[in-house]
C-alpha positions as CSV (number, residue, x, y, z in Angstrom):
1,M,-5.9,36.6,-34.4
2,R,-6.5,34.0,-31.6
3,S,-3.9,35.6,-29.4
4,I,-5.6,39.0,-29.8
5,L,-8.9,37.6,-28.7
6,I,-7.3,36.1,-25.6
7,A,-5.3,39.3,-24.8
8,L,-8.5,41.5,-24.9
9,P,-10.2,39.8,-21.9
10,L,-6.9,39.7,-20.0
11,A,-6.4,43.4,-20.6
12,S,-9.9,44.2,-19.4
13,L,-9.4,42.1,-16.3
14,A,-6.2,44.0,-15.6
15,A,-8.1,47.3,-16.1
16,C,-10.8,46.1,-13.7
17,G,-8.1,45.2,-11.1
18,A,-6.5,48.6,-11.4
19,A,-9.9,50.4,-11.1
20,E,-10.7,48.2,-8.0
21,E,-7.4,49.1,-6.4
22,A,-7.8,52.8,-7.2
23,A,-11.3,52.8,-5.7
24,R,-10.0,51.1,-2.5
25,T,-7.1,53.5,-2.2
26,S,-9.4,56.5,-2.7
27,F,-11.8,55.1,0.0
28,R,-8.9,54.5,2.4
29,E,-7.5,58.1,2.0
30,A,-11.0,59.7,2.4
31,S,-11.9,57.5,5.3
32,I,-8.7,58.3,7.2
33,Q,-9.0,62.0,6.5
34,S,-12.6,62.2,7.5
35,C,-12.1,60.1,10.7
36,T,-9.1,62.1,11.8
37,S,-10.8,65.4,11.2
38,A,-14.0,64.4,13.0
39,S,-12.1,62.8,15.9
40,R,-9.9,65.8,16.5
41,S,-12.9,68.2,16.5
42,A,-15.2,66.0,18.6
43,A,-12.6,64.8,21.2
44,P,-12.6,66.2,24.7
45,P,-9.6,68.3,25.6
46,Q,-7.9,65.5,27.6
47,L,-7.6,63.5,24.3
48,A,-6.0,66.3,22.3
49,G,-2.6,64.6,22.1
50,W,-3.9,61.3,20.8
51,N,-2.6,59.9,17.5
52,W,-5.9,60.2,15.6
53,S,-4.4,59.6,12.2
54,G,-2.8,56.4,13.5
55,I,-6.1,55.3,15.1
56,C,-8.1,56.1,12.0
57,A,-5.6,54.4,9.7
58,C,-5.7,51.3,11.9
59,A,-9.5,51.2,12.0
60,T,-9.9,51.9,8.3
61,D,-7.6,49.0,7.5
62,R,-9.5,46.7,9.8
63,I,-12.8,47.7,8.3
64,M,-11.6,47.3,4.7
65,E,-10.2,43.8,5.2
66,G,-11.8,41.4,2.8
67,K,-14.2,43.9,1.3
68,S,-14.4,44.9,-2.4
69,A,-14.7,48.5,-3.5
70,A,-18.4,47.9,-4.0
71,D,-18.7,46.6,-0.5
72,L,-16.9,49.7,0.9
73,A,-19.2,52.0,-1.1
74,R,-22.3,50.4,0.6
75,L,-20.9,50.6,4.2
76,D,-23.1,52.3,6.8
77,S,-21.5,54.4,9.4
78,N,-21.3,53.7,13.1
79,T,-21.9,49.9,12.8
80,P,-20.9,47.5,15.6
81,E,-18.0,46.3,13.3
82,Q,-16.7,49.9,13.0
83,R,-17.0,50.6,16.7
84,A,-15.1,47.4,17.5
85,A,-12.4,48.3,15.0
86,I,-12.0,51.7,16.6
87,E,-11.9,50.2,20.1
88,H,-9.2,47.8,19.0
89,C,-7.2,50.5,17.4
90,V,-7.4,52.9,20.4
91,S,-6.1,50.0,22.5
92,Q,-3.3,49.2,20.0
93,V,-2.2,52.8,19.1
94,Q,-2.9,54.6,22.5
95,G,-2.6,51.6,24.8
96,V,-5.8,52.5,26.7
97,T,-9.2,50.8,27.0
98,V,-12.4,52.2,25.6
99,P,-15.4,52.3,28.0
100,R,-18.2,50.1,26.6
101,A,-21.9,50.8,26.8
102,G,-23.2,50.0,30.2
103,G,-20.0,51.1,31.9
104,A,-17.9,47.9,31.4
105,D,-14.5,48.6,30.0
106,A,-13.0,46.9,27.0
107,A,-10.3,44.3,27.6
108,P,-7.1,45.9,28.8
109,A,-4.5,46.6,26.2
110,N,-1.8,44.0,25.8
111,R,1.4,46.0,26.5
112,Q,4.6,44.3,25.5
């Protein structure tokens, strides 16, 4: 009987972990799809060949770092953190800098 009482909380913890991971996976997939679609439709013609799915996957992963599914559900769009993640990922994936507000460019990409 005692082992059953111990096993029940452990099983519920495992179920919570599975639900958390499923929610994070769902968030990631939806975020990448939405970002990619919006970027492709809003990008000027000279950016048509950019790897939007790679940029969006990179940015989504950076934004998700250290956040629970509940944290992700409360995210606001277009925050400074999200803009910084996108700028970083454009640099990493495309190897170009992103102009910052006020005309100053982001740091040049580190090309190795």
